[in-house]
C-alpha positions in Angstrom: -0.1 0.0 0.0 1.5 3.4 -1.0 2.3 5.8 1.7 -0.5 8.3 2.6 -2.8 6.5 0.1 -5.6 3.9 0.1 -5.3 0.4 -1.2 -7.5 1.3 -4.1 -5.2 4.1 -5.2 -2.3 1.7 -4.9 -4.1 -0.8 -7.2 -4.9 1.8 -9.7 -1.3 2.9 -9.9 -0.2 -0.6 -10.6 -2.9 -0.9 -13.4 -1.8 2.4 -14.8 1.9 1.5 -14.8 1.2 -2.0 -16.3 -1.0 -0.5 -19.0 1.6 2.2 -19.9 4.3 -0.4 -20.1 2.3 -2.7 -22.4 1.4 0.2 -24.6 5.0 1.4 -24.9 6.0 -2.3 -25.4 3.4 -2.6 -28.3 4.3 0.5 -30.2 8.1 0.0 -29.8 8.0 -3.6 -31.2 6.3 -2.3 -34.3 9.7 -1.4 -35.6 11.5 -4.5 -34.6 11.9 -5.8 -38.1 14.9 -3.5 -38.8 16.6 -4.2 -35.5 19.3 -6.7 -34.8 18.7 -9.7 -32.4 20.8 -7.9 -29.7 18.8 -4.8 -30.1 15.5 -6.9 -29.8 16.9 -8.7 -26.7 17.7 -5.4 -25.2 14.4 -4.0 -25.7 12.6 -7.1 -24.5 14.7 -7.1 -21.4 13.9 -3.5 -20.8 10.2 -4.0 -21.2 10.1 -7.0 -19.0 12.3 -5.4 -16.4 10.1 -2.3 -16.4 7.0 -4.4 -16.0 8.5 -6.4 -13.1 9.9 -3.2 -11.5 6.7 -1.3 -11.7 4.9 -4.1 -9.9 7.4 -4.5 -7.1 7.8 -0.6 -7.0 4.0 -0.2 -6.6 4.0 -2.6 -3.7 7.0 -0.7 -2.1 5.3 2.7 -2.8 6.9 4.1 -6.0 6.0 2.3 -9.2 7.8 4.7 -11.4 11.0 4.3 -9.6 10.6 0.5 -9.7 9.8 0.7 -13.5 13.1 2.8 -14.2 15.3 0.6 -12.2 13.7 -2.6 -13.6 13.9 -1.2 -17.2 17.6 -0.3 -16.7 18.6 -3.7 -15.3 16.5 -5.5 -17.9 18.0 -3.6 -20.7 21.3 -4.4 -19.4 20.7 -8.1 -19.1 19.2 -8.3 -22.5 22.2 -6.5 -24.0 24.7 -8.8 -22.5 22.6 -11.9 -23.4 22.5 -10.6 -27.0 26.1 -10.0 -27.2 26.8 -13.5 -25.8 24.5 -14.9 -28.5 26.4 -13.0 -31.3 29.8 -14.2 -30.1 28.3 -17.8 -29.9 27.0 -17.5 -33.5 30.3 -16.1 -34.7 32.3 -18.9 -33.2 29.9 -21.5 -34.8 30.2 -19.9 -38.2 34.0 -19.7 -37.9 34.1 -23.5 -37.0 31.8 -24.2 -40.0 34.1 -22.3 -42.3 37.2 -24.0 -40.9 35.4 -27.4 -41.4 34.6 -26.7 -45.0 38.2 -25.4 -45.9 39.8 -28.4 -44.3 38.3 -30.9 -46.8 
């Protein structure tokens, strides 16, 4: 329950935060076709982190701050995961090329 507010106000704040995040996510994914997989993973991580952070933040009393922190952490995690997958794919392709040239 938010400080100085009622339970209903806190519930409304959570609903507004979640709706805002969903709308932002829906509009921002419309342009994903031209994005790299790392960029897509970063965006997905940011949206998921912001949603989770908003829920936890609303429970703690500040949904906006929770969404901001969750979004930043999620974006960082998505970016690092995307870079890891890119390196894995490069190593795989290098192995395939070396295998073909070694015949």
